N, CA and C atoms as a LAMMPS dump frame, in Angstrom:
ITEM: TIMESTEP
0
ITEM: NUMBER OF ATOMS
300
ITEM: BOX BOUNDS ff ff ff
-5.0000000000000000e+02 5.0000000000000000e+02
-5.0000000000000000e+02 5.0000000000000000e+02
-5.0000000000000000e+02 5.0000000000000000e+02
ITEM: ATOMS id mol type element x y z
1 1 1 N -457.533 334.312 342.115
2 1 2 C -458.931 334.151 342.23
3 1 3 C -458.127 335.812 341.006
4 2 1 N -460.02 335.824 340.43
5 2 2 C -459.345 337.243 339.503
6 2 3 C -460.154 338.904 340.315
7 3 1 N -459.688 339.102 339.705
8 3 2 C -460.306 341.014 340.087
9 3 3 C -461.417 341.256 339.749
10 4 1 N -462.167 342.108 340.406
11 4 2 C -464.067 341.974 339.721
12 4 3 C -463.788 342.762 338.367
13 5 1 N -464.297 341.998 337.568
14 5 2 C -464.848 342.788 335.967
15 5 3 C -464.76 344.572 335.657
16 6 1 N -465.265 345.141 337.004
17 6 2 C -465.317 346.725 336.326
18 6 3 C -463.965 347.42 336.63
19 7 1 N -463.123 346.285 336.827
20 7 2 C -461.436 347.069 336.937
21 7 3 C -461.026 346.638 336.119
22 8 1 N -461.299 345.275 335.086
23 8 2 C -460.249 344.93 334.098
24 8 3 C -461.184 345.549 333.111
25 9 1 N -460.016 345.288 331.518
26 9 2 C -460.427 345.282 330.605
27 9 3 C -461.923 345.067 330.109
28 10 1 N -462.848 343.149 331.012
29 10 2 C -463.44 342.878 330.268
30 10 3 C -464.915 343.231 330.953
31 11 1 N -464.692 344.452 331.918
32 11 2 C -465.439 345.294 332.464
33 11 3 C -465.569 346.185 331.821
34 12 1 N -464.896 346.978 330.868
35 12 2 C -464.949 348.222 330.436
36 12 3 C -465.845 348.886 329.13
37 13 1 N -466.647 349.526 328.572
38 13 2 C -466.824 349.485 327.631
39 13 3 C -465.816 350.11 326.676
40 14 1 N -465.272 349.307 325.505
41 14 2 C -463.971 350.316 324.509
42 14 3 C -464.83 351.597 323.757
43 15 1 N -466.109 352.22 324.231
44 15 2 C -467.083 353.158 323.24
45 15 3 C -466.568 353.794 324.862
46 16 1 N -466.211 353.329 326.064
47 16 2 C -466.171 354.863 327.294
48 16 3 C -466.646 354.48 328.094
49 17 1 N -467.082 354.313 329.818
50 17 2 C -467.559 353.643 330.981
51 17 3 C -467.433 352.466 330.295
52 18 1 N -468.739 351.868 331.9
53 18 2 C -468.39 350.201 331.661
54 18 3 C -469.398 349.732 331.449
55 19 1 N -469.274 348.607 330.938
56 19 2 C -470.695 348.113 330.532
57 19 3 C -471.677 346.999 331.238
58 20 1 N -471.96 346.295 330.841
59 20 2 C -473.183 346.241 332.12
60 20 3 C -472.483 345.014 332.838
61 21 1 N -471.5 344.166 332.349
62 21 2 C -470.691 343.109 333.528
63 21 3 C -469.44 343.76 334.542
64 22 1 N -469.491 344.579 333.411
65 22 2 C -468.673 345.616 334.721
66 22 3 C -469.639 346.473 336.016
67 23 1 N -470.97 346.737 335.43
68 23 2 C -471.239 347.572 336.338
69 23 3 C -471.988 346.504 337.304
70 24 1 N -472.203 344.951 336.653
71 24 2 C -473.093 343.942 337.671
72 24 3 C -471.412 343.678 338.617
73 25 1 N -470.167 343.628 338.134
74 25 2 C -469.368 343.489 338.954
75 25 3 C -469.215 344.281 340.096
76 26 1 N -469.374 345.492 339.769
77 26 2 C -469.477 346.409 341.221
78 26 3 C -470.221 346.542 341.463
79 27 1 N -471.987 346.185 341.541
80 27 2 C -472.838 346.031 342.337
81 27 3 C -472.122 345.053 343.195
82 28 1 N -471.737 343.589 342.312
83 28 2 C -471.784 342.772 343.813
84 28 3 C -470.382 343.364 344.387
85 29 1 N -469.692 343.783 344.12
86 29 2 C -468.303 344.2 345.148
87 29 3 C -469.014 344.82 346.133
88 30 1 N -469.204 345.733 345.482
89 30 2 C -469.152 346.87 346.701
90 30 3 C -471.259 347.524 347.906
91 31 1 N -471.6 346.335 346.469
92 31 2 C -473.421 347.065 346.266
93 31 3 C -473.898 348.191 346.38
94 32 1 N -473.2 348.951 344.976
95 32 2 C -473.472 350.005 344.421
96 32 3 C -474.19 350.445 343.356
97 33 1 N -475.236 350.636 343.38
98 33 2 C -475.743 350.421 341.904
99 33 3 C -475.745 352.003 340.852
100 34 1 N -475.226 351.34 339.743
101 34 2 C -474.218 351.984 338.503
102 34 3 C -475.686 352.382 337.592
103 35 1 N -476.307 353.236 336.877
104 35 2 C -476.753 352.89 335.874
105 35 3 C -476.399 353.135 334.684
106 36 1 N -476.681 353.228 333.737
107 36 2 C -475.998 353.167 332.169
108 36 3 C -475.391 354.681 331.19
109 37 1 N -475.352 354.436 331.285
110 37 2 C -474.438 355.892 330.413
111 37 3 C -476.292 357.386 329.537
112 38 1 N -476.509 358.227 329.554
113 38 2 C -477.147 359.058 329.704
114 38 3 C -477.33 359.185 328.357
115 39 1 N -477.456 358.877 326.891
116 39 2 C -476.198 359.878 326.187
117 39 3 C -477.326 361.151 325.969
118 40 1 N -478.824 361.276 325.845
119 40 2 C -478.655 362.663 325.352
120 40 3 C -480.281 363.09 326.099
121 41 1 N -480.773 364.791 326.169
122 41 2 C -482.07 365.008 327.004
123 41 3 C -481.139 365.756 328.041
124 42 1 N -482.332 366.19 328.802
125 42 2 C -481.965 367.022 330.091
126 42 3 C -482.048 366.632 331.079
127 43 1 N -481.856 364.66 331.358
128 43 2 C -481.812 364.299 333.107
129 43 3 C -480.595 365.182 333.129
130 44 1 N -480.69 365.193 335.143
131 44 2 C -480.105 365.594 335.775
132 44 3 C -479.22 365.111 336.3
133 45 1 N -479.123 364.057 336.051
134 45 2 C -477.578 362.966 335.978
135 45 3 C -477.011 363.293 335.323
136 46 1 N -477.475 363.473 334.124
137 46 2 C -476.279 363.908 332.49
138 46 3 C -476.031 365.049 332.443
139 47 1 N -476.123 365.761 333.608
140 47 2 C -475.682 367.29 333.453
141 47 3 C -474.839 367.256 334.616
142 48 1 N -474.645 366.114 336.025
143 48 2 C -474.184 366.802 336.951
144 48 3 C -472.87 365.573 336.665
145 49 1 N -473.079 364.383 336.051
146 49 2 C -471.841 363.738 335.312
147 49 3 C -470.781 364.637 334.308
148 50 1 N -471.655 365.018 333.419
149 50 2 C -470.805 366.345 332.838
150 50 3 C -470.091 367.199 333.277
151 51 1 N -471.426 367.899 333.738
152 51 2 C -470.192 369.321 334.758
153 51 3 C -468.613 368.394 335.698
154 52 1 N -469.565 367.55 336.277
155 52 2 C -468.233 366.322 337.386
156 52 3 C -467.194 366.402 336.465
157 53 1 N -467.187 365.439 335.738
158 53 2 C -465.83 364.886 334.517
159 53 3 C -465.872 366.072 333.571
160 54 1 N -466.048 367.334 333.027
161 54 2 C -465.257 368.575 332.639
162 54 3 C -464.607 369.041 333.44
163 55 1 N -465.038 369.025 334.622
164 55 2 C -463.757 369.993 335.145
165 55 3 C -462.798 368.846 336.192
166 56 1 N -462.407 367.429 335.799
167 56 2 C -461.543 366.54 336.221
168 56 3 C -460.401 366.554 335.225
169 57 1 N -458.997 366.38 336.202
170 57 2 C -458.244 367.08 336.027
171 57 3 C -457.146 366.161 334.683
172 58 1 N -456.496 366.265 334.136
173 58 2 C -455.28 365.074 332.896
174 58 3 C -455.806 365.556 331.729
175 59 1 N -455.418 364.625 330.643
176 59 2 C -455.31 365.517 329.808
177 59 3 C -456.458 364.223 329.01
178 60 1 N -456.779 364.839 327.603
179 60 2 C -457.937 364.139 327.159
180 60 3 C -457.27 362.922 325.943
181 61 1 N -456.463 363.59 325.656
182 61 2 C -455.635 362.399 324.836
183 61 3 C -454.302 361.547 325.078
184 62 1 N -454.033 360.825 324.943
185 62 2 C -452.705 360.687 325.456
186 62 3 C -451.43 360.7 324.426
187 63 1 N -450.366 360.748 324.662
188 63 2 C -448.783 360.638 324.039
189 63 3 C -449.074 360.936 322.449
190 64 1 N -449.116 359.262 322.553
191 64 2 C -449.984 359.317 321.136
192 64 3 C -450.713 359.708 320
193 65 1 N -452.075 360.036 320.843
194 65 2 C -453.146 361.283 320.375
195 65 3 C -454.478 360.207 320.452
196 66 1 N -454.376 359.273 321.072
197 66 2 C -456.138 357.841 321.205
198 66 3 C -456.041 358.707 322.47
199 67 1 N -458.034 358.863 322.333
200 67 2 C -458.192 359.225 323.292
201 67 3 C -458.274 358.972 324.681
202 68 1 N -458.123 359.163 325.875
203 68 2 C -457.734 358.424 327.566
204 68 3 C -459.017 358.039 327.699
205 69 1 N -459.827 357.127 328.657
206 69 2 C -460.441 357.057 329.132
207 69 3 C -461.756 358.145 329.804
208 70 1 N -461.016 359.11 329.75
209 70 2 C -461.823 359.853 330.356
210 70 3 C -462.388 361.066 328.889
211 71 1 N -462.189 361.133 327.916
212 71 2 C -462.451 361.517 326.624
213 71 3 C -463.321 360.718 326.591
214 72 1 N -463.306 359.2 326.005
215 72 2 C -464.22 357.864 325.677
216 72 3 C -465.756 358.447 326.61
217 73 1 N -465.119 358.55 327.704
218 73 2 C -467.051 358.985 329.036
219 73 3 C -467.24 359.74 328.149
220 74 1 N -466.789 361.383 328.447
221 74 2 C -467.743 362.186 327.63
222 74 3 C -467.914 361.932 326.67
223 75 1 N -467.651 361.226 325.624
224 75 2 C -468.554 360.607 324.354
225 75 3 C -469.274 360.291 324.777
226 76 1 N -469.408 359.145 325.671
227 76 2 C -470.452 358.561 326.123
228 76 3 C -471.212 359.239 326.253
229 77 1 N -471.141 359.923 327.196
230 77 2 C -472.401 361.245 328.068
231 77 3 C -473.053 361.876 326.416
232 78 1 N -472.166 362.079 325.232
233 78 2 C -472.268 362.892 324.659
234 78 3 C -472.369 364.603 324.608
235 79 1 N -470.364 363.81 324.441
236 79 2 C -469.935 365.551 325.537
237 79 3 C -468.933 365.355 324.024
238 80 1 N -468.28 366.139 323.286
239 80 2 C -467.23 366.156 322.818
240 80 3 C -465.567 366.249 323.102
241 81 1 N -465.806 367.409 324.147
242 81 2 C -464.637 367.394 325.519
243 81 3 C -464.696 367.902 326.25
244 82 1 N -463.773 368.734 327.115
245 82 2 C -464.091 368.789 328.855
246 82 3 C -464.525 369.898 328.648
247 83 1 N -464.542 371.123 327.324
248 83 2 C -464.726 371.895 327.736
249 83 3 C -466.368 372.171 326.729
250 84 1 N -467.088 371.157 325.97
251 84 2 C -467.469 370.283 325.701
252 84 3 C -468.63 370.589 326.367
253 85 1 N -468.837 368.98 327.111
254 85 2 C -468.814 369.085 329.159
255 85 3 C -469.58 370.425 329.862
256 86 1 N -469.053 371.144 329.911
257 86 2 C -469.07 371.925 330.524
258 86 3 C -469.857 373.032 330.378
259 87 1 N -469.849 373.457 328.779
260 87 2 C -471.192 373.946 328.491
261 87 3 C -472.205 373.397 328.08
262 88 1 N -472.212 372.027 327.875
263 88 2 C -473.864 371.318 328.306
264 88 3 C -473.969 371.065 329.496
265 89 1 N -473.483 371.004 330.7
266 89 2 C -473.783 370.912 331.832
267 89 3 C -475.325 371.885 332.159
268 90 1 N -473.867 373.192 332.079
269 90 2 C -474.322 374.522 332.424
270 90 3 C -475.998 374.734 331.402
271 91 1 N -476.022 373.764 330.493
272 91 2 C -477.429 374.499 329.328
273 91 3 C -478.443 373.401 329.874
274 92 1 N -477.559 372.315 330.415
275 92 2 C -479.119 371.539 330.314
276 92 3 C -479.032 372.031 331.886
277 93 1 N -478.826 372.821 332.722
278 93 2 C -479.211 373.01 334.501
279 93 3 C -480.313 374.404 334.156
280 94 1 N -479.492 375.19 333.219
281 94 2 C -480.626 376.277 333.203
282 94 3 C -481.952 375.729 332.23
283 95 1 N -482.029 375.058 331.607
284 95 2 C -482.614 374.442 331.27
285 95 3 C -484.312 373.991 331.876
286 96 1 N -483.162 373.386 332.901
287 96 2 C -483.869 372.328 333.531
288 96 3 C -484.432 373.4 335.046
289 97 1 N -484.532 374.009 335.418
290 97 2 C -484.789 375.124 335.951
291 97 3 C -485.732 376.251 335.871
292 98 1 N -485.06 376.256 334.42
293 98 2 C -486.61 377.414 333.889
294 98 3 C -487.301 376.289 333.792
295 99 1 N -487.465 375.354 333.451
296 99 2 C -489.122 374.173 333.703
297 99 3 C -489.988 374.21 334.432
298 100 1 N -491.208 374.729 334.547
299 100 2 C -492.636 374.966 335.98
300 100 3 C -492.392 374.09 336.943
């Protein structure tokens, strides 16, 4: 029996995160619902993701200079690095708090 697609290459988007098949297999395996990335805008879910992933340990690039899954995920959500993710998360949160 194969493992769920979200744990294999078949369920991973080469640009970062999970593809539709990966999200579907995650839901089938755990019952949890994962939404696709929010690439732009002031969505609070985007701010939360960028803040959380901006603080993750580990390198942005591997020993060969290729981007890690962490950096690819950040790029899929519209950030170019962990530092940029933290900055964007803070800016989005500030704009959301300023809205009436």
